PADOTOR-460741 format. One record per residue (C-alpha): residue in three letters; x negated, y, z negated. Coordinates in nm, 2 decimals, decimal comma, padded with zeros to 4 digits, m for minus. Example, Ala and Ser with C-alpha at 12.3 -4.5 7.8 and 13.67 -1.06 7.14 Angstrom:
2
   res       px       py       pz
   ala   m01,23   m00,45   m00,78
   ser   m01,37   m00,11   m00,71
//
This chain:
415
   res       px       py       pz
   met   m12,45    00,72   m11,09
   ser   m12,69    00,98   m10,93
   lys   m12,45    01,10   m10,74
   val   m12,19    01,15   m11,00
   leu   m12,43    01,37   m11,20
   gln   m12,47    01,58   m10,90
   ile   m12,11    01,74   m10,96
   ala   m12,26    01,92   m11,22
   leu   m12,34    02,21   m10,95
   gly   m11,95    02,22   m10,87
   val   m11,89    02,24   m11,28
   val   m12,09    02,53   m11,34
   ala   m12,00    02,71   m11,04
   ala   m11,61    02,64   m11,11
   leu   m11,67    02,73   m11,50
   gly   m11,86    03,08   m11,39
   gly   m11,53    03,16   m11,20
   phe   m11,25    03,02   m11,41
   val   m11,36    03,07   m11,79
   asp   m11,67    03,31   m11,82
   ile   m11,64    03,59   m12,09
   gly   m11,37    03,78   m11,93
   glu   m11,13    03,51   m11,83
   leu   m11,17    03,34   m12,21
   val   m11,01    03,65   m12,30
   phe   m10,79    03,75   m11,96
   asn   m10,63    03,42   m11,94
   ser   m10,55    03,40   m12,33
   gln   m10,38    03,76   m12,26
   ala   m10,17    03,63   m11,94
   gly   m10,05    03,36   m12,19
   ala   m09,97    03,59   m12,49
   glu   m09,80    03,85   m12,27
   phe   m09,60    03,64   m12,03
   gly   m09,59    03,26   m12,18
   tyr   m09,61    03,03   m11,91
   gln   m09,48    03,26   m11,65
   leu   m09,83    03,32   m11,48
   leu   m09,94    02,94   m11,46
   trp   m09,84    02,92   m11,09
   thr   m10,14    03,18   m11,01
   val   m10,39    02,91   m11,11
   pro   m10,35    02,65   m10,88
   ile   m10,35    02,93   m10,60
   gly   m10,69    03,00   m10,70
   val   m10,79    02,68   m10,75
   val   m10,68    02,56   m10,38
   gly   m10,86    02,87   m10,24
   ile   m11,21    02,85   m10,39
   ala   m11,22    02,48   m10,31
   thr   m11,12    02,54   m09,97
   tyr   m11,41    02,78   m09,94
   ala   m11,64    02,61   m10,15
   glu   m11,61    02,27   m09,95
   met   m11,66    02,48   m09,66
   cys   m11,98    02,66   m09,72
   gly   m12,14    02,33   m09,89
   arg   m12,05    02,16   m09,58
   val   m12,22    02,45   m09,39
   ala   m12,52    02,45   m09,59
   thr   m12,55    02,08   m09,56
   ile   m12,55    02,06   m09,19
   thr   m12,68    02,42   m09,09
   lys   m12,93    02,41   m09,38
   arg   m12,81    02,81   m09,39
   pro   m12,65    02,96   m09,71
   val   m12,36    03,19   m09,72
   phe   m12,55    03,52   m09,71
   asp   m12,75    03,42   m09,42
   val   m12,42    03,34   m09,25
   val   m12,29    03,67   m09,35
   arg   m12,58    03,88   m09,21
   gln   m12,58    03,69   m08,88
   arg   m12,20    03,67   m08,79
   leu   m12,13    03,99   m08,92
   gly   m12,46    04,19   m08,82
   phe   m12,67    04,44   m08,99
   gly   m12,44    04,72   m09,08
   pro   m12,15    04,50   m09,24
   gly   m12,37    04,30   m09,37
   leu   m12,55    04,54   m09,54
   val   m12,22    04,70   m09,69
   thr   m12,15    04,34   m09,81
   leu   m12,49    04,31   m10,00
   ile   m12,46    04,66   m10,16
   ala   m12,13    04,57   m10,27
   ser   m12,22    04,23   m10,38
   glu   m12,51    04,35   m10,61
   ala   m12,30    04,59   m10,77
   ile   m12,05    04,32   m10,90
   asn   m12,35    04,08   m10,99
   ile   m12,46    04,31   m11,20
   leu   m12,13    04,40   m11,38
   val   m12,09    04,03   m11,40
   val   m12,45    03,96   m11,57
   ala   m12,39    04,24   m11,78
   ala   m12,04    04,09   m11,92
   glu   m12,18    03,77   m11,93
   val   m12,50    03,88   m12,14
   gly   m12,29    04,09   m12,39
   gly   m12,04    03,78   m12,42
   ile   m12,32    03,57   m12,53
   ala   m12,37    03,80   m12,82
   leu   m12,01    03,81   m12,90
   ile   m12,01    03,45   m12,92
   leu   m12,33    03,45   m13,14
   gln   m12,13    03,71   m13,32
   leu   m11,87    03,46   m13,45
   tyr   m12,13    03,25   m13,66
   phe   m12,39    03,54   m13,71
   ala   m12,19    03,84   m13,81
   asp   m12,43    03,97   m14,06
   leu   m12,65    04,06   m13,76
   pro   m12,64    04,36   m13,55
   phe   m12,46    04,32   m13,21
   arg   m12,78    04,46   m13,02
   val   m13,01    04,22   m13,22
   leu   m12,76    03,94   m13,10
   leu   m12,75    04,08   m12,73
   leu   m13,18    04,07   m12,72
   ile   m13,16    03,71   m12,89
   gly   m12,92    03,59   m12,63
   ala   m13,08    03,76   m12,30
   thr   m13,41    03,65   m12,42
   ala   m13,32    03,30   m12,45
   ile   m13,14    03,29   m12,11
   ile   m13,43    03,42   m11,94
   leu   m13,67    03,20   m12,08
   leu   m13,45    02,88   m12,02
   val   m13,42    02,97   m11,66
   trp   m13,78    03,01   m11,65
   ile   m13,89    02,68   m11,80
   leu   m13,62    02,46   m11,68
   pro   m13,57    02,34   m11,30
   phe   m13,25    02,40   m11,11
   glu   m13,11    02,10   m11,19
   gly   m13,19    02,14   m11,55
   ile   m13,03    02,44   m11,56
   glu   m12,72    02,34   m11,38
   arg   m12,68    02,00   m11,59
   ile   m12,71    02,17   m11,94
   phe   m12,50    02,48   m11,90
   gly   m12,24    02,28   m11,67
   tyr   m12,19    01,98   m11,88
   gly   m12,24    02,22   m12,20
   gly   m11,92    02,41   m12,08
   leu   m11,70    02,07   m12,07
   cys   m11,69    02,13   m12,46
   leu   m11,40    02,36   m12,38
   ala   m11,21    02,03   m12,32
   val   m11,09    02,13   m12,67
   tyr   m10,82    02,38   m12,55
   ile   m10,71    02,09   m12,31
   val   m10,65    01,87   m12,61
   ala   m10,52    02,16   m12,81
   ala   m10,28    02,23   m12,54
   val   m10,12    01,91   m12,60
   his   m10,17    01,89   m12,95
   leu   m09,92    02,21   m13,01
   asn   m09,63    02,02   m12,85
   pro   m09,51    02,27   m12,59
   asp   m09,20    02,21   m12,40
   trp   m09,30    02,07   m12,08
   gly   m09,00    02,18   m11,89
   asp   m09,09    02,53   m11,95
   val   m09,45    02,44   m11,83
   ala   m09,32    02,30   m11,55
   ser   m09,13    02,59   m11,47
   gly   m09,45    02,84   m11,50
   phe   m09,58    02,65   m11,18
   ile   m09,30    02,81   m10,97
   pro   m09,38    03,14   m10,84
   his   m09,14    03,41   m10,90
   trp   m09,08    03,77   m10,85
   gln   m09,11    03,95   m11,19
   thr   m08,92    04,31   m11,23
   gly   m08,88    04,55   m11,51
   glu   m09,10    04,76   m11,73
   asp   m09,37    04,51   m11,72
   thr   m09,40    04,45   m11,37
   leu   m09,70    04,61   m11,31
   ile   m09,91    04,41   m11,60
   tyr   m09,74    04,12   m11,47
   trp   m09,88    04,15   m11,12
   tyr   m10,20    04,29   m11,25
   phe   m10,26    03,95   m11,43
   ala   m10,16    03,77   m11,13
   val   m10,40    03,96   m10,91
   gly   m10,68    03,90   m11,16
   val   m10,64    03,50   m11,21
   ile   m10,64    03,45   m10,86
   ala   m10,92    03,68   m10,75
   ser   m11,10    03,56   m11,04
   ala   m11,13    03,19   m10,91
   met   m11,25    03,35   m10,57
   val   m11,50    03,57   m10,69
   pro   m11,80    03,60   m10,40
   tyr   m12,10    03,50   m10,64
   glu   m11,97    03,18   m10,69
   val   m12,00    03,06   m10,32
   tyr   m12,35    03,25   m10,29
   phe   m12,46    03,04   m10,59
   tyr   m12,28    02,70   m10,49
   ser   m12,40    02,73   m10,12
   ser   m12,79    02,80   m10,24
   gly   m12,79    02,56   m10,47
   ala   m12,66    02,31   m10,20
   ile   m13,00    02,38   m10,02
   glu   m13,18    02,40   m10,34
   glu   m13,09    02,04   m10,40
   gly   m13,17    01,93   m10,06
   trp   m12,84    01,82   m09,96
   asp   m12,84    01,57   m09,65
   glu   m12,57    01,44   m09,46
   lys   m12,77    01,13   m09,40
   glu   m12,77    01,09   m09,78
   gly   m12,42    01,11   m09,82
   asp   m12,41    01,45   m09,97
   leu   m12,11    01,56   m09,78
   thr   m11,91    01,32   m10,04
   val   m12,11    01,50   m10,30
   asn   m12,00    01,83   m10,16
   arg   m11,61    01,70   m10,17
   met   m11,66    01,58   m10,50
   asn   m11,81    01,92   m10,63
   ala   m11,52    02,11   m10,46
   leu   m11,23    01,90   m10,57
   phe   m11,35    01,79   m10,92
   gly   m11,54    02,08   m11,02
   phe   m11,31    02,35   m10,95
   ala   m10,97    02,17   m11,04
   leu   m11,12    02,12   m11,38
   gly   m11,22    02,48   m11,39
   gly   m10,86    02,53   m11,33
   val   m10,73    02,28   m11,58
   phe   m10,94    02,48   m11,85
   ser   m10,76    02,81   m11,75
   val   m10,45    02,63   m11,75
   ala   m10,51    02,53   m12,12
   leu   m10,61    02,88   m12,22
   ile   m10,25    03,04   m12,10
   met   m10,09    02,75   m12,25
   val   m10,24    02,76   m12,57
   ala   m10,21    03,15   m12,58
   ala   m09,85    03,09   m12,52
   glu   m09,75    02,86   m12,79
   leu   m09,98    03,07   m13,06
   phe   m09,97    03,42   m12,95
   his   m09,67    03,47   m12,74
   pro   m09,41    03,42   m12,99
   leu   m09,59    03,64   m13,25
   gln   m09,66    03,91   m12,97
   ile   m10,00    03,88   m13,04
   ser   m10,26    04,03   m12,78
   pro   m10,59    03,83   m12,80
   glu   m10,81    04,11   m12,70
   phe   m11,13    03,98   m12,88
   leu   m11,33    03,66   m12,82
   gly   m11,27    03,56   m13,17
   thr   m10,88    03,56   m13,12
   thr   m10,93    03,34   m12,83
   ala   m11,15    03,11   m13,05
   leu   m10,84    03,07   m13,29
   gly   m10,69    02,83   m13,05
   ala   m10,91    02,57   m13,09
   gln   m10,97    02,64   m13,48
   ile   m10,60    02,62   m13,56
   ser   m10,54    02,30   m13,40
   phe   m10,87    02,14   m13,51
   gly   m11,04    02,35   m13,80
   gln   m11,39    02,39   m13,81
   thr   m11,48    02,12   m13,56
   gly   m11,24    02,29   m13,27
   leu   m11,41    02,61   m13,37
   leu   m11,77    02,42   m13,31
   leu   m11,67    02,28   m12,99
   ala   m11,50    02,60   m12,88
   phe   m11,84    02,79   m12,94
   leu   m12,07    02,55   m12,78
   gly   m11,82    02,53   m12,44
   met   m11,82    02,90   m12,45
   met   m12,17    02,89   m12,46
   gly   m12,20    02,68   m12,18
   ala   m11,93    02,85   m11,98
   val   m12,06    03,21   m12,02
   gly   m12,43    03,14   m12,00
   gly   m12,40    02,95   m11,66
   ala   m12,16    03,25   m11,53
   ala   m12,48    03,47   m11,63
   ile   m12,72    03,24   m11,47
   glu   m12,48    03,21   m11,17
   gly   m12,45    03,60   m11,14
   ser   m12,84    03,66   m11,16
   phe   m12,90    03,39   m10,92
   ala   m12,65    03,48   m10,69
   gly   m12,75    03,83   m10,68
   ala   m13,10    03,71   m10,62
   tyr   m13,03    03,49   m10,34
   ala   m12,83    03,73   m10,16
   phe   m13,09    03,98   m10,16
   ala   m13,35    03,75   m10,04
   gln   m13,18    03,61   m09,80
   phe   m13,05    03,91   m09,60
   met   m13,42    04,04   m09,64
   gly   m13,52    03,71   m09,48
   trp   m13,76    03,66   m09,78
   glu   m13,84    03,34   m09,95
   trp   m13,63    03,22   m10,21
   gly   m13,53    02,93   m10,46
   lys   m13,57    02,78   m10,78
   ser   m13,67    02,43   m10,65
   lys   m13,98    02,25   m10,76
   lys   m14,11    02,33   m10,42
   ala   m14,05    02,68   m10,46
   arg   m14,20    02,71   m10,82
   lys   m14,52    02,51   m10,70
   ser   m14,60    02,70   m10,42
   arg   m14,51    03,06   m10,59
   arg   m14,36    03,17   m10,25
   ala   m14,08    03,34   m10,37
   pro   m14,20    03,61   m10,60
   ala   m13,90    03,89   m10,46
   phe   m13,65    03,59   m10,56
   asn   m13,79    03,58   m10,93
   ser   m13,80    03,91   m10,98
   ala   m13,46    03,99   m10,87
   trp   m13,31    03,75   m11,11
   val   m13,53    03,90   m11,37
   leu   m13,45    04,24   m11,31
   leu   m13,07    04,17   m11,30
   phe   m13,09    04,05   m11,67
   val   m13,27    04,38   m11,74
   ile   m13,04    04,59   m11,59
   ala   m12,74    04,42   m11,74
   phe   m12,91    04,42   m12,08
   ile   m12,97    04,80   m12,03
   ile   m12,58    04,84   m11,97
   asp   m12,48    04,65   m12,27
   leu   m12,71    04,85   m12,47
   thr   m12,50    05,16   m12,41
   gly   m12,21    04,99   m12,60
   ala   m11,98    04,88   m12,29
   asn   m11,70    04,62   m12,34
   pro   m11,84    04,31   m12,19
   ile   m11,46    04,21   m12,16
   leu   m11,39    04,49   m11,98
   ile   m11,67    04,48   m11,76
   thr   m11,60    04,16   m11,64
   glu   m11,22    04,29   m11,54
   tyr   m11,36    04,55   m11,37
   ala   m11,59    04,30   m11,16
   val   m11,33    04,09   m11,10
   val   m11,10    04,32   m10,97
   met   m11,33    04,51   m10,77
   ala   m11,49    04,17   m10,62
   val   m11,17    04,12   m10,42
   val   m11,26    04,43   m10,19
   ala   m11,58    04,22   m10,09
   leu   m11,38    03,87   m10,06
   pro   m11,28    03,93   m09,67
   leu   m11,63    03,98   m09,58
   thr   m11,76    03,70   m09,79
   tyr   m11,52    03,46   m09,65
   leu   m11,46    03,54   m09,28
   pro   m11,83    03,43   m09,14
   ile   m11,80    03,10   m09,36
   leu   m11,45    03,03   m09,18
   leu   m11,59    03,14   m08,84
   ile   m11,90    02,90   m08,90
   ala   m11,69    02,61   m09,04
   arg   m11,46    02,58   m08,73
   asp   m11,75    02,65   m08,50
   glu   m11,85    02,32   m08,32
   arg   m12,15    02,45   m08,17
   tyr   m12,33    02,49   m08,52
   met   m12,10    02,19   m08,71
   gly   m12,08    01,90   m08,45
   glu   m11,86    01,65   m08,56
   his   m11,82    01,80   m08,91
   val   m11,64    02,10   m08,79
   asn   m11,33    02,22   m08,97
   gly   m10,99    01,99   m08,93
   arg   m10,66    02,17   m08,89
   leu   m10,57    02,16   m09,25
   ala   m10,90    02,37   m09,35
   asn   m10,87    02,60   m09,04
   ala   m10,49    02,68   m09,18
   leu   m10,58    02,69   m09,55
   gly   m10,90    02,91   m09,43
   val   m10,69    03,19   m09,24
   phe   m10,43    03,18   m09,50
   tyr   m10,64    03,25   m09,78
   leu   m10,83    03,49   m09,56
   ala   m10,50    03,68   m09,52
   leu   m10,40    03,64   m09,90
   leu   m10,75    03,81   m10,01
   thr   m10,75    04,12   m09,74
   leu   m10,37    04,15   m09,89
   val   m10,52    04,13   m10,25
   ser   m10,80    04,36   m10,18
   val   m10,55    04,63   m10,07
   val   m10,36    04,62   m10,37
   ala   m10,61    04,51   m10,65
   leu   m10,79    04,87   m10,72
   pro   m10,47    05,06   m10,73
   leu   m10,32    04,77   m11,00
   leu   m10,62    04,81   m11,23
   phe   m10,57    05,19   m11,27
   ala   m10,22    05,19   m11,27
   thr   m10,21    04,94   m11,59
   asn   m10,49    05,14   m11,76
   his   m10,65    04,80   m11,86
   gly   m11,01    04,95   m11,75
   ser   m10,95    05,23   m12,02
   gly   m10,92    04,96   m12,27
//
């Protein structure tokens, strides 16, 4: 049973990538704009992140080294510093979007309170929870809290879709016509959002926080996390697209607000559905905020060679002041950004699309270490892992070239 409970790390990491504040709306917009046509992008992202999450979890378990430690060793100081700067910029945007998202979710039930008051309440509550709770408590509260989003899976089935149309949506096709740029913008965004760098920073460091050891069967836990956790995130993403395709696409409604996304659950199950959506969104968005802040703190401390960690050992020894200061600072900067009135959803879209530039630099050293027998011994990559790793590295390199032009060409960044 204890091993089953440990899949919370994979669940919270997956929810942060697949159903954070931006994706709750972004996936709904994809379904509203194109019906089921973009469902094929979800499994591409799921297989990609599961492949690299399994690799970095295995590397962390065998070598006891997290991702950013590996990045600096294999890329050197210069490229490692570039990756660090890019990653920290993305982490700040992610945390800002998620903290703003928490306030937007609170608005669903406390509409009479000013947004900035809800922003302060949300940011303060998250910081206090992170400060008080141990790492295991954080991942399980937010990871399993996010499972309330299963209401969208039930709603997708309850709406009685045409399953033939759903199945055809999983077949990739080349979109042409006047909506071509928007179509490919959403396609790139869904794939890229599943593989943003902060997920693997958080995941591999979390494996070390939990003390994973090959002799304790934790390589099995790692595989369960990669397969079950990220696959579950993909199922949530599919459900959001399906609900939007059924409810919003026929009416040509673009769900640009979080409240509109929540209607998918409310229309199907009334106030109970809305409450479950509220709880699930809080779990997923709160988890993504913590994931982004920890990823930034992990990356900074690991690159500098300083003590880091949220584990009981690190807390008791008080040996990680830089790490603790870093994640609190990220929340403070994020709060200041949100006070300017920036749209949390657009911030996330920028963060996701811009993150693809850092993806090849993040995933290349993981692949190099995972396939190196000197480091991994008998746990080195097999043929399938190597093939998938090379394929996705090439795909991410291609995506990184086209992502930014797509962002500006579609004018999504301007709202």
